Structures are given as C-alpha cells and as structure tokens.
C-alpha positions as CSV (number, residue, x, y, z in Angstrom):
1,M,106.1,-12.0,220.2
2,E,108.3,-12.9,223.2
3,L,111.8,-14.2,222.6
4,P,112.8,-17.4,224.4
5,S,114.7,-17.1,227.6
6,L,118.3,-18.3,228.0
7,A,117.0,-21.4,229.8
8,A,114.8,-22.2,226.8
9,L,117.8,-21.8,224.4
10,I,120.2,-24.1,226.3
11,P,118.6,-27.3,224.9
12,V,118.8,-25.8,221.4
13,L,122.5,-25.1,222.0
14,Q,123.0,-28.6,223.2
15,V,121.3,-30.0,220.0
16,A,123.4,-27.7,217.8
17,I,126.7,-29.1,219.2
18,G,126.4,-32.2,217.0
19,P,126.4,-30.3,213.7
20,V,129.1,-28.0,215.0
21,I,131.3,-31.0,215.6
22,L,130.4,-32.4,212.2
23,I,131.6,-29.1,210.7
24,S,134.9,-29.3,212.5
25,G,135.5,-32.9,211.5
26,V,134.6,-32.3,207.8
27,G,136.9,-29.2,207.9
28,L,139.8,-31.6,208.8
29,L,138.8,-33.9,205.9
30,L,138.7,-30.9,203.6
31,L,142.3,-30.0,204.7
32,S,143.4,-33.5,203.9
33,M,141.6,-33.5,200.5
34,T,143.0,-30.1,199.4
35,N,146.5,-31.3,200.3
36,R,146.0,-34.4,198.1
37,L,144.7,-32.2,195.3
38,G,147.7,-29.9,195.7
39,R,150.1,-32.8,195.5
40,A,148.5,-34.2,192.4
41,I,148.6,-30.8,190.7
42,D,152.3,-30.4,191.7
43,R,153.2,-33.8,190.4
44,A,151.4,-33.2,187.1
45,R,153.3,-29.9,186.7
46,I,156.6,-31.7,187.2
47,L,155.7,-34.4,184.7
48,R,154.6,-31.8,182.2
49,E,157.9,-30.0,182.5
50,E,159.7,-33.4,181.9
51,I,157.8,-33.7,178.6
52,R,158.4,-30.1,177.5
53,S,162.1,-30.3,178.3
54,K,162.4,-33.5,176.2
55,S,164.6,-34.9,179.0
56,S,162.5,-38.0,179.4
57,V,163.0,-41.1,177.3
58,D,159.6,-42.5,178.2
59,E,157.2,-39.8,177.1
60,Q,154.3,-42.3,176.7
61,N,154.6,-43.4,180.3
62,I,154.6,-39.8,181.5
63,K,151.5,-39.0,179.4
64,E,149.7,-42.0,181.0
65,Q,150.7,-40.8,184.5
66,L,149.4,-37.3,183.6
67,N,146.1,-38.9,182.5
68,I,145.8,-40.7,185.8
69,L,146.7,-37.5,187.7
70,W,144.0,-35.6,185.8
71,H,141.4,-38.2,186.7
72,R,142.6,-38.2,190.4
73,A,142.4,-34.4,190.6
74,D,138.9,-34.5,189.2
75,I,137.8,-37.1,191.7
76,I,139.3,-35.1,194.6
77,R,137.6,-31.9,193.3
78,K,134.3,-33.7,193.4
79,A,135.0,-35.0,196.9
80,I,135.9,-31.5,198.1
81,T,132.7,-30.2,196.6
82,F,130.5,-32.7,198.3
83,A,132.3,-32.2,201.6
84,A,131.8,-28.4,201.3
85,I,128.1,-29.0,200.6
86,S,128.0,-31.1,203.7
87,V,129.5,-28.3,205.8
88,L,127.1,-25.8,204.3
89,L,124.1,-28.0,205.0
90,A,125.3,-28.5,208.6
91,A,125.5,-24.7,209.0
92,L,122.0,-24.3,207.5
93,L,120.8,-27.0,209.9
94,I,122.0,-24.9,212.9
95,I,120.4,-21.8,211.5
96,V,117.0,-23.5,210.9
97,L,117.2,-25.0,214.3
98,F,117.6,-21.6,216.0
99,I,115.0,-20.0,213.8
100,A,112.5,-22.8,214.6
101,S,113.3,-22.4,218.3
102,L,113.1,-18.6,218.3
103,F,109.8,-18.4,216.6
104,D,108.4,-21.7,218.1
105,L,108.0,-23.3,214.7
106,D,107.6,-27.0,214.2
107,Y,110.1,-27.7,211.4
108,G,111.2,-31.1,212.4
109,W,110.6,-32.5,208.9
110,L,112.9,-29.7,207.5
111,L,115.6,-30.4,210.1
112,A,115.5,-34.1,209.3
113,L,115.6,-33.4,205.5
114,I,118.7,-31.1,205.9
115,F,120.4,-33.6,208.2
116,I,119.9,-36.4,205.8
117,A,121.1,-34.3,202.9
118,C,124.2,-33.3,205.0
119,L,125.2,-36.8,205.8
120,S,124.4,-38.1,202.3
121,S,126.7,-35.5,200.9
122,L,129.4,-36.5,203.4
123,I,129.0,-40.2,202.4
124,V,129.5,-39.3,198.7
125,S,132.5,-37.2,199.5
126,L,134.1,-40.0,201.6
127,S,133.3,-42.5,198.9
128,L,135.1,-40.4,196.3
129,F,138.0,-39.9,198.7
130,L,138.4,-43.6,199.1
131,F,138.1,-44.0,195.3
132,D,141.0,-41.5,194.9
133,I,143.1,-43.4,197.4
134,N,142.6,-46.6,195.4
135,K,143.4,-44.8,192.2
136,S,146.6,-43.3,193.6
137,L,147.7,-46.8,194.6
138,A,147.0,-48.1,191.1
139,A,149.0,-45.1,189.7
140,L,151.9,-46.0,192.0
141,K,151.8,-49.6,190.9
142,F,151.8,-48.5,187.3
143,E,154.8,-46.2,188.0
144,I,157.0,-48.7,189.8
145,Q,156.0,-52.0,188.2
146,D,158.9,-51.9,185.8
147,V,161.5,-51.8,188.6
148,C,160.1,-54.2,191.2
149,D,158.1,-57.3,191.5
150,L,154.8,-56.3,193.2
151,Q,152.8,-58.7,195.3
152,E,149.0,-58.2,195.8
153,G,148.1,-57.9,199.5
C-alpha cells in the first residue's frame, strides 16, 4: 500500500482546520464554565461556614441559597461534560478523517455522524450554560429582593 503524498494530504489538512478551530473555541467555553463552577463552589463554602459559625441570623435564607448553588453546580458540571464530549468527538473526527485519507476509505457517513454528534453535544452544553446563567440571575434576585425594589427587564 502506498501512502498518500503531501499534495494529497493538503486538502485533508484544510478540511481538518474546521474541527481544530471548534476545539479551540470550545476550550475557551470550558475555561469560562470551569470558572463559573469554581465561583459557585467557593460561594457555597462561604455560606456553609456562615451557618457553621452561627453568625448568621437568616439560616433559612442561606440554606435556600446553598440549594440553588448546588443545582447550579450540577448544571455547570453537565455543561462541562457535554462540552468535553464535543471536544473529544472533534478530535475523533480529525483522526477518522486522516485514517480515511491515508487508507483511501470512504467513511463519509461516519464523519457526518461524528460531526453531528459533536455539534449536538455542543448545543446541549451551551443550552445548559444558558440555563445556568438564568438560574444565577434568579438566585441573585432572591438574594437581593429584600433590600431593593427589582424591576423586570
């Protein structure tokens, strides 16, 4: 079996750039999501210490905030999982693309299936991310509603 020449691989490299850019973009989303997860965890730890030290007069309010933070952390974890799956599928897409090219295999159906799964996973991740953002605003509203008059916008 003869390996493809460099000239034959250049179109494969050009096609592989799309998934590589996708990996880079999702990597930035993962960074943002892990930062949000870290902030939610840090805030929960601070609130837990307030309850343990008995310095707070509004223990029920803190427990409700902790419940919201727990749900947010779970949502963010799921978003991170789906984003990571998307990156793994994009990497798999590149590998299958090169294997198909090297061995002159017609795996267009497999490439399409992997690409669809990759983008579907990304869509789920971004939907969860947006859900978390809305949940965090609801938590903020709950936390400050007793000190200011909030207007819906």
